[in-house]
N, C-alpha and C positions, 0 to 999 in steps of 0.2 A: 455573338452581340447582341442575343436575342433575350437576354435577361429582362423580361421584358415585366415582368410583375415580382414583386418583392413584400413580403409576408417580414417583418423585423420581429424577433424576439430580439434574440442579438442581434446585432443587426445580419439578417440573412444575408447569402452571397447569390444573387441572383446569374444566371449565367447569361451574362451579356458578353460581348466579343471581349473574349479574355486579352488582356495587355499582357499574354504570357511576357513576364516580365522580359524586357530587354535588357540583358545586361550589355550595356554599351562599355567597351574598354573603358576603363576607368578613364575613358579617354586616351584615345591613344592621343599622343599630345596632338594638340592643334599645330597645324603644319606652321612653321616658320616663314621663311620663304616658300610660298608655294605657286607653283602653275601649271592649274591642271589645266585637262585641255576643258575648255569653255569658260575657267575663271582664273582671271590672273589678280592676286592678294598681294598686295605690299608685305613686308614683311613685320610681323608684330612680335611680340615678348610670347614664350609660351605659354600655354595656359590648358591643363588636360580637361577635355572636353570629350564627351562620348557622343559620336553624330555617326549614324548610319543606320541600319537596316536591321528589323526582327523578322525572323520568320516563324510567326507567330498565328496564322489562321488555323479555322476549320477546314481540312479538306488534304485533297491530295499533296503532299509537300513539294517544294520544287525538287529536281534532279539535280545530280550531282554536278555535270554539265553548268546549268544553268546558276547551280552557286559561283563556279568558278568564275563565270561569265558575269556574277553579280560584283564579284571582289574584283574584277579588272576593272569596272564601270566605276566603282567604288574610289578606287585608287584614281582615277583620271580625276573624278570632280572634286576629289578634296574629302571624303568621309571614310571612317576610319575603325568602324566598329561593326559586327555581324553575328547576331544574337540569333543561336539556333534554339528552335523553340516549336517545331511544328506539332500541333495538336495531334496530329493524326500520323506520328512516329510512335509504334504503340512503345517501344521501350523508353518513351521520351515521359510518358502520360501515364497510358492503362498496364501496361508492364512494366511499370519502373523499376522494380526490381531484377529485374532478369538481365543479364551481361549479356554484352553483344556477342555476336558469333565474331568468328574468323575472319569471316567475308567482309561481315559489317562492318570491325573493327578494321580492317585496309582501308575499307572506303573512309572511315572516319578519319583516319589518321592522311590519307592522302589530302583531304578536305581541308585539314587542319595545317597540313603542310602548305598549300596551294593558297591559304590567309596569309599565312607569315609570308608566304612570297613576293604577296601582292602589297603588303604591310599594314594588313589588316588584322586589328584582335578579334580572336573568336572566341565567343563566348558560350558556353555549353550550358543550357537550362535544362533542368528536369522538375518534373510538376507531381511530388506523391500526395498531393490533400485528398486525390479520391475517396481511397482508403487506408492513411495510414493511421497507425495506432502510434501517437505522440510518445506515447510512457512506455511505449514496449521496446526493449533496448533489442530484441532482433532486429528489428522494423529500423531502430535507427544503424544497426550494422550493416544491413545490407543495403542503405543509401550510400553507407561510407563506403562499403565493396562498389558498389556501380561508379560512384564517383572516382576512387582510386583505379579504377580500371580508364575512364575519360581521361584519368591524368597520366597514364601511362601513354595514353595516344597524344601525347603532346601539350594538353590544353591546359592553360593556366587560369582561365579564368571562368567563373561559373556563375549562376543564378539560381534561386530556390525559389518556384511558384507557386502561390498559394490561391491562384485565381480560380472563379468558376464553379466553386466548390461548395458540398453544405457547412452551413455557420456552425452547427450545432457539433459538440464532441460527444467520444461515444463514451458509457458509463466508466470504462477502466480511466478513460483522460481526465474527468470529471474528478474522480477520487486525488489526481495528481494535481491537476494547472488551475488556477481559479478561475481562467479566462481561456478562451479559444487563441485570443491573440499571447497570451503568456505561453500557450504550448507550442506557436509557432515561433515566436521569438527564442525560447529555449533551444529546439531543434535548430535553427539558423544559425544562433552564436555557437551552437556545439558544433557542427559541419564546418563552419567556416574557421575556428581554430582548429579543427583537425586538419582542415587542408591548408595551413601554413598561413592564415590569416591575406588571403592571395590579393596581390594589389586591387583587383577588381572583382565585387563581390555583389551581387542584387537579388535584391526579396521584393517579391511581389506580394502584394497583401491581397488581401480577401476584399477589404475596401477600398479597392483601386479607382474610385473615381468620386466626385461629390455627391453623386445621386444616390450610391451603394452607402453611405457613409450614416450611421444612423446615432441621435435623431439627425446629426449635420457634422460639417467638418469638425469644427472648433468644439465641440460636444462629443464627439464621437469617444465612448472607451477603447474601444478598439485601437483606433490613430495615438490616442495618448499613450499607452501602452507599448504601444511600436516603437514610436518617437524616446520612452524614455528607457525602453529596456533593450531597444537594438542596438549592439555595437556601433558606435559611430562611424567607421571603416567601411561598414554595409549601406549601400545605396539602395534607396526605394524609389520603386518604377511606381507612374499615375498616369491615368492618362486625358484627366483632366476633369473641367464639371461634370461632364458623363461619357459614359461609355466611347461613344463618338463626339468630341467638341467640336461644335461649330466655330468657339472661339473659347481660346485660352489666354485670360488677362493677366496683368502683372500683379493683381490685387489678390487674385484668386491663388495664384502662386505662393504670393507671401505668405497669405494664409496657412496657406499647408504647409510649409516650410517650416513655418513656426510650431506646429503640432507634431511634425515628425522631426525636429530639431535639424534638418539636414536637409540642402535644395535635391529638389526630386530629379528624377531621370525621366521625361516624359517617353510613355509608350504613346506613341500617335495611330491612332484608326481614322484620323480622315480620311485615308483614300484606302481603308479597309471594304473591303465588298464582298465577306462573306456569309453576312447576313442576308443577302437580297439577291436571287440569281440573276433578274436581270439588269443588274446596275455592276455599269463598269466608269470606276473613276479617272477621267484623264483631265480632270483640273489642276491649277498650280496649288502650293504649298500655301496655304490661306489661311487667316484669320490667329495668326500668332505673332505680334510683334517682335519686333527682333529686340525688342527690350529685354524680351525674358532670357536670352541667351546667357548673359553676366548672372541670371538669378538661377539658375537652372546647372545641375550635373552634366546634360545632355540631353540629346534627343533621339530617339530610335522610333522609325517607319513601321508601321505595321501595312504594309501596303496591298493592292488585289494580288487576289491568289494564283491568276495569269501570269505568270514571269514576265515575259514579252511587254505586257501593259502597262509596265511599270517605270517606263523610260521616264517619262514627266514628272513622277511622285517623287521618285528619286532626285532626278536633276534639281528640280528647283528646291529641293529640300536642300540643296547641298547650295544653291546661289541662296537661298536665305542665310544658310550659317554663315555665309563665308561676308555676306553682307555686312557682319557685325561681330566677326568670328572674336572668340576671348575677350568678348564686349568691349573692344575697343572700335572705335568709329572707324569709318574708313570710306573712300568712293571703291565702289567695283565696277572695274570694266570686264564685261561678259563677252568671250569672244564663240567661236562658234567651231573652233578648232587652229591648230596650227597650219592648215593646208584649204583653210574656209577664207574667204575675203567677206563673209557676212560677222559683221562686227555692229553690236549692240550695246549702246552704253548707257546704265540706268545712272540716272543725273538725279539729283535734288529739286524737288520742285520750288522749294527756296533757296536761293542763290546766297543767302545771308553767312553770318560766320557759323563758328560750329558751335557757338554758345545758341545760336537762335535756331538751328537745327535740332527735329526730334530724330532719334534713332527709328522709328517705325518709318522715318520717309526716308530709310537707305533701301528698302525692300519695296521693288514693285511686283504685283503677282503677274500683271497682265505680260509686262517684260520678259519676267522670267519665262514665263508660259510661251513669249513668241523662240525665246532662247532655245527650249528645249524642243521645241516643236520643230524648229529648223536643225537642229543637229538629229532630231529622231527622222527627219525626212529622208537623210542619204542612208538613214540606215534601208528604209524602202528599197530603194533604187540597187543593192547589194543581193546579187543573185545567193541565196540562201534554203537548201532543202530543208525538208521539215525531217532530224535526224535525232542523233543523241543529246543536241541541248537542247530539245523539250520533248516532254513525253505529255503527252494532253493529261491536263491535271484539274484547274479548276471548271467549273461548269461551264460547257456554253450553256449557257441558260437561255434558250429559247424560251420562254413560258409566259403565261399569264399570269395577273394577277387578280386576286380575290378581291374584287372592289364592291362586292355585294355582297350584305350581309346573309345571304343565306349558299351554301355549299351548292355547285351545280353538277351534276353529275359529267365527268369525264370519260370520254368513247374513244377516246384514244390507248385506253390499257384497261384494267380491269382497279384499277386502284379508283377509288372517288377522291376526285378533286375539287375542294375547296377554291382552291389557288392552283394553277399550275403554274410553278414558275421554275426557272431555269437552277438548276444544282448548285446547292451551296459548296463553298470550295471543295470539289470531287477530292475521295479520299485516295487511298494509297493507288488502289489499282482502278481509281476511276477513269474513263478516257475522256477528254475534254469537252466534248458535248452531251454528256448526259445528265441527267438529273438525280439526285441522289434525297432519297427522303431523308435522310440524318444528318449529312455534312451539317453541323453548325455552323452559324456564323461567328462574328467576330468572340462570341460567348455563349457558354455550355448553359443547358438549362439545367436548374438543380438536380432535377429529376435524373438530369445523364450524371450528373458528380456523383449525389448519394448512393446510385447504383453502379458498381463495380462493371457490370454488364452492360456495354452501351449495345441496347439493341434497337431493330427499328423503331423510332418515336412514331406514336401515336400522332394523327393530325389534330388532335386538338391540344398538342403541346407546343405545336408550332405561333409562332408568333402570329398574331392575325388570326389565329385558328385557321393558316395556312396550310394546307398538306402538299408536299413535294411527288409529281409523278414517279412512281418508282421507275427507273429506267438504266439500272445499271450492272452491270453483271461483273464483279469484284473477285479477283483473284483468294485464296486465303493469305492472307499474312504469319511470317514464320515467326512463332513463338517460341522460348525455351522455354522449359519448364520453372515455375515460380521457386525461388532458392529456398521457402518454405516447404517446399512440396517435393522436395527432390527426386522422391521417390516416383511420383506419376511419370508412368510409361511415354514415350515418344509419342504411340499412337492418342494417347488421352491428351495429351498437351497439345497435338495438333487441334484434337478436335475443339479443346478450350478455345485455343487462337480464332477459330473456325466459328464457334460461337460469339464470340464476343467482338469481332470485326464491328469497330466501330461505324464502319461505312457499309454494313451489309446491306442486298437492295434485291429487287426481284427481279431473279435471273430472266423470267421468261419474258419482261417487257424490253430489254435489253436487243432484241432480236427485231424488235417492232422499228426500232429508231438508232442507227448507228451514229455516229459522226464522222466525221471525218478523221478526226486523231483516232478515234475507235476505231477505223476500220484498217488504219496504218497500224498499230499500235496494239490492237487488240489482244496478239500472240507474246506480244515484248515485254510488258509490262511486268517487275519484281515483285514480288511477295512484300517484302518489306519496301516502301515506295522511299524512305530517305537512304536506305542503303543499297540503291539500285548499284550494278556495275556498270562501265562504260560498255561492256559485250552486249549486256542484254540491252541496251537503249537503242540498238543499231537499226536501223529504219529502213524499208524501202524506198527508195529513190521516187519524189512526186511524181504520177504522171498524169496532167490534164484530163477530165473526163469529157467527154464524148460532145458535151454540150460546151465544153471549156475552151477558151483563145488560148493560144499557145503560150507560154510563159513569154516574157517579155518585149510582149510584142504588142502591148495593149497602150492606150495614153497614159504616159507617166501619174505618179499621183504629184498633188501640188501642195503646197505649203497653207492652199485656202480648203484644200479636202482635209487635210489634218487640223486645221483650226476648228471646222464645222464639226468634223468628229468628237473632238474635247469640248466642245460646246454642247454638243448632243449628250455625252456621258459628263456631268462636269464634275461637281463636288455632291454630296451626302444631303446639304442643306440646301443649295441652289443649282440651277440648270445657267447653262450660257445664254448669252444676250441672244443669239439666233433661236434655240429653243425655247427662251421666254416669248420671243416675237412670231414664232409657228402656233404659240400655244394661245397668245393671244388674239392671232387672227383668227383662228377657228373658231376660237370664243364668241370673235364676233360675227361671225358669218351664220355661227347657228344661231345666236341671240336674235338677228337681223335677216333671220331668212324668209319671215313671213311678206317681206316687200319683194320677192321673186316667187310666192306661192300659185299654186296651179289656180285657186280661186279671188286670188287679187285682180285688181284690174290694171295693175301697172301704171297708175296715171300718175305717180311720182317717180317720173322721169330718174329726176336726179338721183335719188334713191337708189332706183333699179342699177341704173350706171356705177353708182359707187359701191354696189354689192357686187356686179359682175367685174369690177375693175379688181377688187380686193381680192377675191377669187380666183383671177388670173394670179395676180402676185401669189397668192398661195400655194398654189398649183407649182409656180417656179419654183420657190423655197422646197415642195416637196420633191420635185425634179432635181435639184439639187444635192440632196440626201441619197436618190437612188445613182444618180452619175458618181459622188462619193463609193457606195457601194461596189461598182461596177470596176472602179479604177482600184479601189482595194483589193478588190476580189482578182484582179490580174498581177497583184505586186509580185516585184520578183524574188523577195523575201518571205518564204512561206511560213516562215519560221514563226515570223511575226503574226502574219495571217492567222495562222491556226489560233491564235488565242484569243485575236481580236473579232475573228469570224462569226462566231454566235450571236455577238453583241450586234455586230452590223447587218448582220439579217435579220435579227429580231425587230430594231427597231425600223429596218427598210419593207417589211413586211407591215408591221403597224401603218408606216404612213403612207404607203399604197393603198390601203384600205381605206384612210380617211381623205386620202385625195378623191379616190372613188365615191366617196360619200357625197364629199361637197360639190362634183360635178353633180350629184343625182338632185343635190338640192333643189337649183336653178330650176324652175317651172315644174315640180314632180312635187312638193311638198306642201300638205293641207294646212292651212289655214282654221281647222275644226275647233273647236272648243275644247277636245278633247287634250289636241296637240298643245294647246295653248295653256290648259293645265299642265301638262306633263313638261313643258319649258319652264312654267312657273316653280315647278317644284325645288329649283335650283341648280340641276344638272348642266342646263342651258347657259345659265348668267352667272356662272363663277368665272370670274376675271382672272382670280390669282391661281398658284400652282399649290398643290395638297400641300406642300412641305412649309409653305407660308403659314399652313393652318396651327402648325405643329405647335401644344405648349411649351413654356419654357422649359419644361423637365423629361419632355419628349425625346425618344432617339428617333433617329432617321428610317428606320422599320416601321416605326407606327403608319408611313404611309409606303405599299412595296411598289416597288416596279419602277421608278425613275421615269424617265422621261414618256417611254411606252405606257408605262401603267399611266400616266396623265392621259393621255391621249386616248387608249381603254376606255376610261371611266369617263370621257365625254363622247363617247358613244351610245348610241340609245340598247343597245345589245350589251353595257357593260360588263355583265353578270356571265354573259357564255365563255366561261374560260376555257372549254374547249376548243372552242375556235379561234382565240388565240394565242393557243397552243400549238406552234407551229417548228418542230424543230428541225435544223440545218440540214441539207443534204447529205448524203454519205462520205462526198467530197466537195470543197467548194468549188463554186460555180458563180460564171455571171450573166450566164443566160437570165433573160428576165421575161414576166409575164406583167401584162397589163391588163387592170381591169377597169370597164366605164362602161356608161350608160347606153344601153341600145338605142338604135335610130333605126328607121323602117330599112335604109340599104343595105343592112346586116342580114334582110331576113334568107335570101337564099342561103349565105354561109350557115346560118343557125340550122335551116333546113336540110341542109346538105351533113353537118354534123349528128342531129337527130337520125336520120337515114344510116348510115354508113355505123353508129354505135349501138341503134335497135337491132340490125342486121348481123352484129358482130358474134361471132360464136355458133350463128344458124349454119348447120350443115349446109342448104339449102335455102337460096335464097327467093322466099315465096313472093317476090314482087316484082311484076315484069315493069320495064321501060315504061309503059304504057300511060303510065300514070306514076311520076317521079316526086310528085308533091305530097300523095296520098299518106304518109308516114309522117311527114311533119306539118300536114293539115290537121289529121288527127290527135296526135301529141300533144303540139305546141301553136298551131295557127290561131286557136282562137286567144290566146294568154296574148301572142304577140299584136292581132289583131286590135283586142279590144282591152290589153290591160298592159300596152308595151310601157306606162311610166313605170313599171315595175320590172323593166328587164335589164339585164346588165350582158355583158362579154367580156368572154378573154380571148385576150388576143397575144402572141408574140411575132417575131420576124417574118413568118409566114401568113400571118393570117390570123383568122378568130379560129379558135380550138376550143371553146366553152362556153357555156350561158347557163345563165340564172335568170329564171320568169318566176313570176307570181302575179296575184291579185290579192288586194288587201282584204274584201270581202267578197267569197265565193257564191253567197245567192244572190246580191244585184248582177254579178255577172254571168249565171247561169241563165239568168233572166235576159241578158243580153244577148248574149248567145242563142239561143231560143229565138228572138226577136232576127236576129240579124245574120249572125256566122252560119248556125245551121240550114237555114233557109237555103242560103249560098251554096253549102257544100250537099246538099239535097238535089240541087240543080250541077252542081259540077260531076258528083258522082251517082248515077244511078244505081236504084235498091235491085239487088242479086235478087234470083231465083231461090226462096228459101228451100224449095222441093228438093235441092240438090245437095250432095256433100258441097260446103262451100271453101276455099281456100282462104288463106289468111289474109289477103287482100280483101278479097269479099266479104268477110268478118267484119275487116273493119269500115270498107264501105256500108256495109249493111247498119253499124253504130249510128251513122247520122240518121237513117231512118226510124232509128227505136229512141224512144222516150228511155232518157238517164235516170238510173234510180237518183234520187235526191238523199243526201245523211240528215241524219236526226237533227233538230234542234240543239237536242242537248249536248251534243258533239260540236257543233258550231259555233256555240256558245262559246267555248274554251279553245277551239280550233279554228277561228274563222277564215283563215287564208289559205289560198291552192299556192302550192310551189310546185316546181319543174326545175332541178337542176342538174347538168351532165358535161362531160369533159371527154376530150377525144383520148383515145388511147395512144397516143402520142404522148402524152404529155405526162409525163413521167415524176412531176415536183410533187405530193400530196398538199401541201400546203395553199396551192391555188385555189382548191377546191374549197378548202376550209374560209379563204378571205371571200370567195365570190358569197359564199353563204352567209357570211358576214356581212358583206354589203347588201344582197337583201334582204335578210331579217333585220337588218338593221333602219332599211328603207321603210318597210312594212310596220314596225313596232314606231317609226316615227308618223305613221299615220295612222295608227290607233288601236293595231294587231295586238289579241292579248295568245295568239298560239299559231300556227303554222303547220297543214297538212301536206303529203304527198302519197300518190295512189301506186301501188308497185304490184306486176302482175307477180304472181305466186311461184311461177317457175324462172322470172328474172334473177338468179340468185346475185348477179353482178348489181343491180341497182339497188337489192336488200342492203347488201355490204356496203355498198357507196354511201346509202342515206344514213345508215347505220353511222359508220365514223364519221359524217356530219353531225352525230349528234340525237337522232331521229329515233323513236322507239315503235316496235310497234304496238297498235291501239288494241285492246280489249275488243272482242266481237262487242257490237251490239245491234240491237235489230234494226233495222233500214240500211245495213251496211252491204255493199254487193258481194258475194260470194265468190267470183273468181280475181278481187285483189286486195292486195293485203294494204291496209291503211297504216302510215308512220306520221308521228306527229311529233313535235315540239314545242314547248312551251316557253314565252317570252314575256 
């Protein structure tokens, strides 16, 4: 779904979320009297309608066990079709000519058998469009041979996909076919007839949505050719007006149906998340009137990459379908299950006769969501270890979005990151919490389609010019020699498979950040993800980490927790109500922060009281998010947790940072002319979310990052992507740290940490107990005394364990020190005798009696702010240091700073490494720089 720029000659196909055709069973017949767990429906006449799920995203395919669980749920909820079209099953798309191995064949046969067992129609899709030569009979024979093999597995339904490919034909095809559409239709008709005209056969056009049609739907030569030449029994896949369609109207479907000369099967990307690594969609099926049902041949949802996160997406689709199943209006009573007392009846708001009621009144997204969440809640309470049912798959995507026009260097790895965002759906061997530079969201880039070799994509190929940080170490896919190159030796074939891995990534980066799932399953993944065997997927039993509460002892998850979760991760074009409320409140608090600024007289007591009251309510909302994170992190069902954890970790981290920034605003922000100008620039005044600024024809990836991205864009350091990139810990943990503004009562604790960390690693502590405050006085005392308004402290359940201090302008700060702080220190510490060898403590005392060298104005004009950050060695979570730095730099930039610097002793390797990981770089030596320290800086 990343096909963003579409250059049309003959309509070129962009790489957008591929609707990899969802061949839904020519609709497993819609059940007559059906009573599925969750929804009871009155008997109706039979009508073939395809309803179900398409596994068609980019990234790591689901495992066999997950697919079997999907079939169970589909049967339970009344859906009838599964379309197998994982973009990263190499033999489905990239190496489509290659036959499946014996082991892979056994897996597919088992899967097809499981689908039949649950009454689900299994549709096998193949995507030869990347490199097929339509006029070459050897190519056509290879395609037939491949589908013959799948037919022998027991598959009776098929789909031929031509989505997300280059729109131009090769010279050989141009000599035979008059257009690209004619070439596709010709081979599709031939394959359809060769297979014996199966009851269900789907075709995915290259122009699979309104925005891809050139010049438009009604005038597209491509669609007209498909409608006229494609055999009438072949169904056509369609994603709606856009790749990810907010709404699909009756009028738009009638329009395309007329051109295609048949009702389309909707390949619905409303819940697909492979185009944005920070987003997950837990909202209800929405924006599709139930009046569409009698006008469609079917609907298949292409949902989130993370299997367990699709409970709501699939459940609400089933509710939607049953509200007007087979186009016959009926009341639907949805129950939570046979053993549940929860019963939600969807009633029509209008109690008139049937004629007075409109079909779209039959389905309520909010009630459907509540029903789904209520049933899902019971799943969280069932102890389930992380095992073969779930293999890390799409990206836990903890990352920051690129919200600034300029690329910012990411110091977390060697890759330059314009946007550090979570991994698109991970590739076959990709662990769940990693980032994949390639994985392409819902639609492939045209470049990828043209080149059969899917190599690592350059940053400028990512939508929004984003580059995903490479953090995945992926196994090589198994690949057999191409039928046309039977003589290629096994070694060369393996090498080719390795070189062409669509999910190839930077192996060195993986060591730096392993996801929970990565750690558990690092060695257990299969080479060809979709063909994993059950034995390969056995995992170790989950063991809580040292700082994690034992399983099954935490506060239980509530329906309110799940409702909040769904509203934070709602739908592509909208946030849930609580998320919108949080954004509005944060906007208001920033826009009105002048009433609580340092230099305001606070005469308007009513406004001050209102600001503080709303700030308190906002903090309570933030706390509810953090509490939800804690309860979910201690969920008994670890299988669900592992798919959700990267996302809840990400939103918890950004919300914690925003909460700390709001606390800092009260009484610390300056109403300077610079600050007012900065506010007026528009960053602080926007009252709507980014998604609401989308033009009519824009896709949801035009604004990256979801709710976390919205909050990032509203902070002063919105472009500091490396600070917002905070991968989850190696194992899920509920341990929490809080960051808050510094208060005078915290001085002793900060001094203690400062001393302990300064002395750490020193063989002999060169400081006696006679002067316990010496280190603190020298390193942080002046900042705490004269610039405490820029101080933050890090706390855990045991107390303060870190600090971040600074001053917005070091020049006046030094003058204040010379006037008050230094004289006080000179009085406190006598000047040692310089004639003898001095101890470390004496050298530190002497520094109070010597004039400190000033830094040159040319340097301070770009880096005016001095900072000092450190955390206790017991803190093992690297993300908290980034959050503290984020809070400190936000406060400095809000009050006008252009850059910050810190001083580090040349021998202090720990602090040099620490600041480097926080985005600081060593500044080249300038005249006037002190000789015994290294100056590290960071632009704001």
